[in-house]
Structures are given as structure tokens and as C-alpha cells.
C-alpha positions as CSV (number, residue, x, y, z in Angstrom):
1,X,39.6,-23.1,15.0
2,X,42.0,-21.6,17.5
3,X,42.4,-23.7,20.7
4,X,40.8,-22.0,23.7
5,X,42.5,-22.9,26.9
6,X,41.5,-20.1,29.3
7,X,38.1,-19.9,30.8
8,X,36.6,-17.6,33.5
9,X,33.1,-17.3,34.9
10,X,32.3,-13.9,36.5
11,X,29.1,-12.0,37.1
12,X,26.9,-14.2,34.9
13,X,29.4,-14.0,32.0
14,X,31.7,-16.6,30.6
15,X,35.0,-15.4,29.2
16,X,36.9,-17.8,26.9
17,X,40.4,-16.9,25.7
18,X,43.2,-18.5,23.8
19,X,46.8,-18.2,24.9
20,X,47.7,-15.7,22.2
21,X,44.6,-13.6,21.2
22,X,41.1,-12.5,22.0
23,X,38.3,-15.0,22.6
24,X,34.7,-14.6,23.5
25,X,32.6,-13.1,26.2
26,X,29.2,-14.8,26.5
27,X,26.2,-14.1,28.6
28,X,25.3,-17.2,30.7
29,X,21.6,-16.6,30.2
30,X,22.1,-16.5,26.4
31,X,24.2,-19.6,26.6
32,X,21.7,-21.6,28.5
33,X,18.8,-20.5,26.2
34,X,20.9,-21.8,23.2
35,X,21.5,-25.3,24.5
36,X,21.0,-27.5,21.5
37,X,20.6,-30.9,23.3
38,X,17.6,-33.1,22.6
39,X,16.0,-32.3,25.9
40,X,15.9,-28.6,25.0
41,X,15.3,-28.7,21.2
42,X,13.3,-31.1,19.1
43,X,15.8,-33.2,17.2
44,X,13.8,-33.0,13.9
45,X,12.8,-29.3,13.6
46,X,15.1,-27.6,16.2
47,X,12.2,-25.9,18.0
48,X,12.4,-25.3,21.7
49,X,10.8,-27.9,24.0
50,X,10.7,-25.6,27.0
51,X,9.4,-22.1,28.0
52,X,11.9,-19.6,29.2
53,X,10.1,-19.4,32.6
54,X,10.7,-23.2,33.0
55,X,14.3,-22.3,33.8
56,X,14.9,-21.8,37.5
57,X,15.5,-18.3,38.9
58,X,19.2,-17.7,39.7
59,X,20.4,-20.3,37.2
60,X,24.1,-20.1,36.8
61,X,27.2,-22.0,35.6
62,X,28.3,-24.6,38.1
63,X,31.3,-25.8,36.1
64,X,32.7,-25.2,32.6
65,X,35.5,-26.7,30.6
66,X,36.9,-26.3,27.1
67,X,37.8,-29.4,25.1
68,X,40.7,-28.0,23.1
69,X,39.4,-26.9,19.7
70,X,36.2,-28.9,19.8
71,X,33.6,-27.8,22.3
72,X,32.6,-26.0,25.5
73,X,30.9,-28.2,28.1
74,X,28.8,-26.5,30.8
75,X,27.1,-28.0,33.8
76,X,24.4,-25.7,35.2
77,X,23.3,-25.1,38.8
78,X,20.1,-27.1,38.2
79,X,22.2,-30.2,37.0
80,X,21.5,-29.7,33.3
81,X,24.6,-30.3,31.1
82,X,25.1,-28.5,27.7
83,X,27.7,-29.0,25.0
84,X,28.5,-26.2,22.6
85,X,30.7,-26.9,19.5
86,X,33.2,-24.1,19.3
87,X,32.5,-23.8,15.6
88,X,28.8,-23.0,16.5
89,X,29.9,-20.4,19.1
90,X,32.2,-18.8,16.5
91,X,29.4,-18.5,14.0
92,X,27.3,-16.8,16.7
93,X,29.9,-14.5,18.2
94,X,28.2,-11.5,19.7
95,X,31.2,-9.1,19.5
96,X,30.7,-5.9,17.6
97,X,33.1,-6.9,14.8
98,X,31.4,-10.3,14.4
99,X,27.9,-8.8,14.4
100,X,28.9,-6.2,11.9
101,X,30.4,-8.9,9.6
102,X,27.2,-10.9,9.7
103,X,25.0,-8.0,8.9
104,X,23.7,-8.1,5.3
105,X,24.7,-4.8,3.7
106,X,22.5,-3.2,1.2
107,X,24.1,-2.1,-2.1
108,X,23.1,1.6,-2.4
109,X,22.5,2.8,-6.0
110,X,21.6,5.8,-8.0
111,X,21.1,6.8,-11.7
112,X,24.5,5.2,-12.6
113,X,22.8,1.7,-12.2
114,X,20.8,2.2,-15.4
115,X,23.4,0.4,-17.5
116,X,23.6,-2.5,-15.0
117,X,20.0,-3.3,-14.1
118,X,19.4,-6.6,-12.3
119,X,17.7,-8.5,-15.2
120,X,16.7,-12.1,-15.8
121,X,14.6,-13.8,-18.4
122,X,11.5,-15.4,-16.9
123,X,11.8,-18.7,-18.9
124,X,15.5,-19.0,-17.8
125,X,14.6,-18.2,-14.2
126,X,11.9,-20.9,-14.2
127,X,14.2,-23.6,-15.7
128,X,17.5,-22.9,-14.0
129,X,17.8,-22.7,-10.2
130,X,21.3,-21.2,-10.4
131,X,20.0,-18.4,-12.6
132,X,17.1,-17.8,-10.2
133,X,19.4,-17.6,-7.2
134,X,21.7,-15.2,-9.0
135,X,18.8,-12.9,-9.8
136,X,17.5,-13.2,-6.2
137,X,20.9,-12.3,-4.8
138,X,20.9,-9.2,-6.9
139,X,17.3,-8.4,-5.8
140,X,18.3,-8.8,-2.2
141,X,21.3,-6.5,-2.5
142,X,19.6,-3.8,-4.6
143,X,16.0,-3.9,-3.5
144,X,14.5,-4.6,-7.0
145,X,14.9,-6.7,-10.1
146,X,13.6,-6.8,-13.6
147,X,12.1,-9.9,-15.4
148,X,11.8,-10.0,-19.2
149,X,9.9,-12.3,-21.5
150,X,7.0,-12.7,-19.1
151,X,4.0,-13.6,-21.3
152,X,1.7,-10.7,-22.0
153,X,-1.3,-12.4,-20.6
154,X,-3.8,-11.1,-18.0
155,X,-3.1,-12.7,-14.6
156,X,0.5,-13.6,-15.4
157,X,1.8,-11.3,-12.8
158,X,0.1,-13.4,-10.1
159,X,1.7,-16.5,-11.5
160,X,5.1,-14.8,-11.2
161,X,4.1,-13.7,-7.7
162,X,3.2,-17.2,-6.6
163,X,6.5,-18.5,-8.0
164,X,8.6,-16.0,-6.0
165,X,6.4,-16.1,-2.9
166,X,2.7,-16.0,-2.2
167,X,0.3,-13.5,-3.6
168,X,-1.3,-11.3,-0.9
169,X,-5.0,-10.5,-1.5
170,X,-5.9,-7.0,-0.5
171,X,-8.9,-4.7,-1.0
172,X,-7.6,-4.2,-4.6
173,X,-8.0,-8.0,-5.2
174,X,-5.5,-10.7,-5.9
175,X,-4.1,-8.5,-8.7
176,X,-4.9,-5.0,-9.9
177,X,-4.9,-3.1,-13.2
178,X,-3.0,0.1,-13.5
179,X,-4.5,2.1,-16.3
180,X,-6.5,5.3,-16.7
181,X,-10.2,4.9,-15.8
182,X,-13.1,7.3,-15.2
183,X,-13.8,8.3,-11.5
184,X,-10.6,6.6,-10.2
185,X,-10.5,5.6,-6.5
186,X,-6.7,6.0,-6.6
187,X,-4.4,8.4,-8.5
188,X,-2.6,5.4,-9.9
189,X,-5.7,4.8,-12.1
190,X,-5.2,8.1,-13.9
191,X,-2.8,9.4,-16.5
192,X,-1.1,11.9,-14.2
193,X,2.6,11.6,-13.2
194,X,3.2,10.1,-9.8
195,X,6.1,11.0,-7.6
196,X,8.1,8.1,-6.1
197,X,6.5,6.4,-3.2
198,X,6.0,3.1,-1.4
199,X,2.6,1.4,-1.7
200,X,0.0,0.9,1.0
201,X,1.7,2.6,4.0
202,X,-1.8,2.8,5.4
203,X,-1.7,-1.0,5.8
204,X,-0.1,-2.8,8.8
205,X,2.0,-4.4,7.8
206,X,2.6,-2.8,4.4
207,X,3.1,-5.3,1.5
208,X,6.8,-6.4,1.4
209,X,7.1,-6.7,-2.4
210,X,5.3,-5.2,-5.3
211,X,5.2,-6.6,-8.9
212,X,4.2,-4.5,-11.9
213,X,3.9,-6.4,-15.3
214,X,3.6,-4.4,-18.5
215,X,0.9,-5.6,-20.9
216,X,0.6,-2.6,-23.1
217,X,2.8,0.5,-23.5
218,X,1.7,2.5,-26.6
219,X,1.0,5.8,-24.9
220,X,3.7,8.5,-25.0
221,X,5.1,9.0,-21.5
222,X,4.5,6.7,-18.5
223,X,8.2,6.0,-17.9
224,X,9.0,4.1,-14.7
225,X,10.9,6.0,-12.0
226,X,12.8,4.2,-9.2
227,X,14.7,5.7,-6.3
228,X,16.7,3.8,-3.7
229,X,15.0,4.9,-0.4
230,X,17.9,3.5,1.6
231,X,20.4,5.7,-0.3
232,X,18.2,8.8,0.1
233,X,17.9,8.1,3.8
234,X,21.7,7.8,4.2
235,X,22.1,11.1,2.4
236,X,19.6,12.7,4.8
237,X,21.5,11.2,7.8
238,X,24.8,12.7,6.5
239,X,23.4,16.1,5.5
240,X,20.9,16.6,8.3
241,X,21.3,14.2,11.2
242,X,18.5,15.9,13.3
243,X,16.0,15.6,10.4
244,X,17.0,11.9,10.0
245,X,16.4,11.3,13.7
246,X,13.0,12.9,13.7
247,X,11.8,10.8,10.7
248,X,13.0,7.7,12.4
249,X,11.2,8.6,15.7
250,X,8.0,10.4,14.9
251,X,5.4,8.4,12.9
252,X,2.9,9.8,10.3
253,X,-0.7,8.7,10.0
254,X,-1.5,7.2,6.6
255,X,-5.0,6.6,5.4
256,X,-6.9,5.2,2.4
257,X,-10.7,5.1,2.1
258,X,-13.3,4.4,-0.5
259,X,-16.9,3.2,-0.4
260,X,-16.0,-0.2,1.0
261,X,-12.6,0.3,2.6
262,X,-11.1,2.3,5.5
263,X,-7.4,1.6,6.1
264,X,-5.2,3.5,8.6
265,X,-1.7,2.9,10.0
266,X,1.0,4.9,11.7
267,X,4.5,4.5,10.2
268,X,7.8,6.3,10.6
269,X,9.1,7.4,7.2
270,X,12.5,5.8,8.0
271,X,12.9,2.8,10.3
272,X,16.2,1.6,11.7
273,X,17.3,-1.4,13.8
274,X,19.1,-1.5,17.1
275,X,22.4,-0.7,15.3
276,X,20.9,2.3,13.5
277,X,21.0,0.5,10.2
278,X,18.2,1.6,7.9
279,X,15.8,-1.2,7.4
280,X,12.7,0.4,5.9
281,X,11.4,3.5,4.2
282,X,7.7,4.3,3.9
283,X,7.0,7.4,1.9
284,X,3.7,8.2,0.2
285,X,2.7,11.9,0.0
286,X,-0.7,11.0,-1.6
287,X,-1.7,8.7,1.4
288,X,-0.2,10.8,4.2
289,X,-3.1,11.9,6.5
290,X,-2.1,13.9,9.5
291,X,0.8,14.1,12.0
292,X,-0.2,13.4,15.6
293,X,2.6,15.2,17.4
294,X,3.0,18.4,19.6
295,X,3.0,21.6,17.6
296,X,6.7,22.3,18.2
297,X,7.6,18.8,17.2
298,X,5.4,19.1,14.1
299,X,7.2,22.2,12.9
300,X,10.6,20.5,13.1
301,X,9.1,17.3,11.6
302,X,7.8,19.1,8.6
303,X,11.2,20.7,7.9
304,X,12.7,17.1,8.0
305,X,9.9,15.8,5.8
306,X,10.6,18.5,3.2
307,X,14.3,17.9,3.4
308,X,13.8,14.2,2.7
309,X,11.3,14.9,-0.1
310,X,13.8,17.2,-1.8
311,X,16.5,14.4,-1.7
312,X,14.0,11.9,-3.2
313,X,13.6,14.3,-6.2
314,X,17.3,14.7,-7.0
315,X,17.7,13.7,-10.6
316,X,21.0,11.9,-9.9
317,X,19.1,9.4,-7.7
318,X,16.4,8.5,-10.2
319,X,16.4,5.5,-12.4
320,X,14.2,6.3,-15.4
321,X,13.3,3.6,-17.9
322,X,10.4,2.5,-20.0
323,X,8.8,-0.9,-19.3
324,X,8.1,-2.8,-22.5
325,X,5.3,-5.3,-22.9
326,X,6.4,-8.6,-21.3
327,X,8.6,-6.9,-18.7
328,X,7.9,-7.1,-15.0
329,X,9.6,-5.0,-12.3
330,X,9.8,-6.6,-8.8
331,X,10.4,-4.1,-5.9
332,X,11.0,-4.3,-2.2
333,X,8.2,-2.0,-1.2
334,X,9.9,-0.8,2.0
335,X,13.0,0.3,0.1
336,X,12.7,0.9,-3.6
337,X,10.3,3.8,-4.2
338,X,8.6,3.9,-7.5
339,X,6.7,6.4,-9.6
340,X,6.0,7.3,-13.2
341,X,5.9,10.2,-15.7
342,X,2.6,11.4,-17.0
343,X,1.2,9.8,-20.2
344,X,-1.4,10.6,-22.8
345,X,-4.1,7.8,-23.0
346,X,-5.6,9.6,-26.0
347,X,-2.5,8.6,-28.1
348,X,-2.3,5.0,-27.1
349,X,-2.9,2.5,-24.3
350,X,-0.8,1.9,-21.2
351,X,-1.8,-1.2,-19.1
352,X,0.1,-2.7,-16.2
353,X,-1.0,-5.4,-13.9
354,X,0.3,-5.6,-10.3
355,X,0.2,-7.7,-7.2
356,X,1.8,-7.9,-3.8
357,X,3.7,-10.6,-2.0
358,X,5.3,-10.7,1.4
359,X,9.0,-10.1,1.6
360,X,9.8,-13.0,3.8
361,X,8.6,-15.5,1.2
362,X,11.1,-14.2,-1.4
363,X,13.9,-14.2,1.2
364,X,13.0,-17.8,2.1
365,X,13.2,-18.8,-1.5
366,X,16.7,-17.3,-1.8
367,X,17.9,-19.0,1.3
368,X,16.4,-22.4,0.3
369,X,18.1,-22.2,-3.1
370,X,21.4,-21.4,-1.3
371,X,21.2,-24.8,0.4
372,X,21.8,-26.6,-2.9
373,X,25.2,-28.4,-3.0
374,X,26.0,-26.5,-6.2
375,X,25.9,-23.2,-4.2
């Protein structure tokens, strides 16, 4: 840690500098709200013991001093004293470069990934935390992963879901069967080909993760299609920035209805964070209902919609592979769009079972496994 030996308080900001290089500029409000002392945070769970409105109006730094390379001590105008380890401040540096370095970067992919799929064997993943973490790291970077040697038993997909997170019960049940049936309530339950899409955009929030486990795969066709929605969104941003901006700003209405269900939600097709980083893609032509926007905006929006749809159909972006019995694909539902080619149920059976889990549960599992001393 570089020794910080220059400190200035000005206009509600603290500036800390070393003698030879840049230091930090810190908002005093942010600093006070991040006091880690036992009067402000529970010593066991770290949760705040005060409400933000408990802090007095006009709170400001009374005195501040830097203890070499160890800590910043601040006395506040209300008499409270805070101590901030410099290592903690460095880890929470709010400069543009530091925030960019902390940002988790998605690994964009296309058809070339076919020979390097993120694969793990289910028995190994269950028995070896290191193997599970390695697979979860790939899943987090790429937005999907493949599990092999999952027993071909009905309900097994929910067991996998409960190991990776917590199965989310929906109107489709705890799990659902994907196979051709008479009078289907959803096109997924037919033999027709399905363009790539995210599931349940008519639900708020949409499921974070979808699992599909192959039980039978005799019918010709029915190959799985995957497209990296983040990659497609970045192509749209590069090729047509105005279209990208419209799809980030103007939401589409999505809807699903059957005899016992009526689900509606408004979602933008592309969602970005405050730094304009793509964080979600929700695309489902089958469930798109109507666009609630002025006529002139609608004309431009539909041009953007078509441009994005054409990108999603580019062959060079498609991963095409056949799920074999015992294989389970796990997908970030707000990134990895999935579909299938048509199949002929008259020439053999095709039966997948699926379920949904929330994305934060899988992310939690990855971060908990990272805590291990071995990692």
C-alpha cells in the first residue's frame, strides 16, 4: 500500500494523495455511510444498525488524518469517529479505472465455441467442489453450461436445479415436460422449430436460469440452438447505435394466457447498467404482445426490432448441437437465447424436462465456493 501523506477536505469531498502519485477522491456522505464500526454495523452479520435519516443534516468532516499506510481516521461534526483501513478504501476505489477493473466482463461467444463447450460430468460436479467451481466460473463468463451423465429419470432436472439453486415454481409447475402434445398451450409443446428466445418475458421478474434435461432423443431433428444475446446486442450497438438505444429505452409488452393463467410484463429487449454495459436481453417473438409507444417512435422501434432479429439469425452466431439422453443444458435466461430445429415425432420420441431457478442462487453458490482456502 502506498503511503498517503496529503489530505484535503473541500466541498464535501475528501482528497487523499501520496507524495508521488494519484490518490483518491471520496464523497464524505459515501464515507460516513460506510463506517464499519460496531455502533454502525452489527459485528456478526455486518448489517447497518441505523437508518440513513438518523444521520444529522449538514453532517461533515470535522477532522481527518492518515496513519501512514494503515488507515484514515475521521471525526465527524456530530462527534462520531470512524476508522477506514486503507486496504478497504483501495478495494472500494470509485475512480473510473478502478470501477472498470472491478466490473465482471462477459466472455462473448459465437459458433466457434462449439469445440470448447463448458462441460462437466454431473457425478464429478457433485463430488468435487473444485470441479463445481470451475464449471460455475465458465457458466458465469459464458452464460451457459452443459452437464453430462445426469441420470435419465423423470424429475432429475429439479434435483439438479435444487443443487445449483432453488427451483422456482411457476404456472408450468415445479418442472415441465417439453414434448409434442395434442392441443398445446405453448408452441414449445409442438414439433415445430423454435427461433432463439428467452423464456417467460411476460413474468416479472423473468426466471434467471433455465435447465433443460434430455430424457429421450430418438426423433430426427430437434437440435438445440443457442445464441449469445450479449454478443448480438454488442453487434447491434456497433452497427446501429440508434437502434440499440431504442431497444434499451422503449419496452415491449409481453403476454401469456391460457384457461387458468394471465401473465403480463413490460420489458426492454436490451437492458444496460449505469455504465452502458449490457446486463440483460429479453427476446421472445412468440410472446410479444403490443408496443405501447407513440406512432413515430413505434416506426423507429420496429426497424430496430427487425435489425436485432436479423442479427440473432446470423449463422455465425449460432451454436447448434444435439442434446443426448442424460445431458442437461443450464442457461442464463436473460443472456443465452435458446431454440431448436423442427423434429418429426412420428419417427421417434423427443422428451426434455425443464425447470427454472433464480440467477442469484447460482451466483451465491459460486461466490461461496470461492471462499474455500483452496481457491
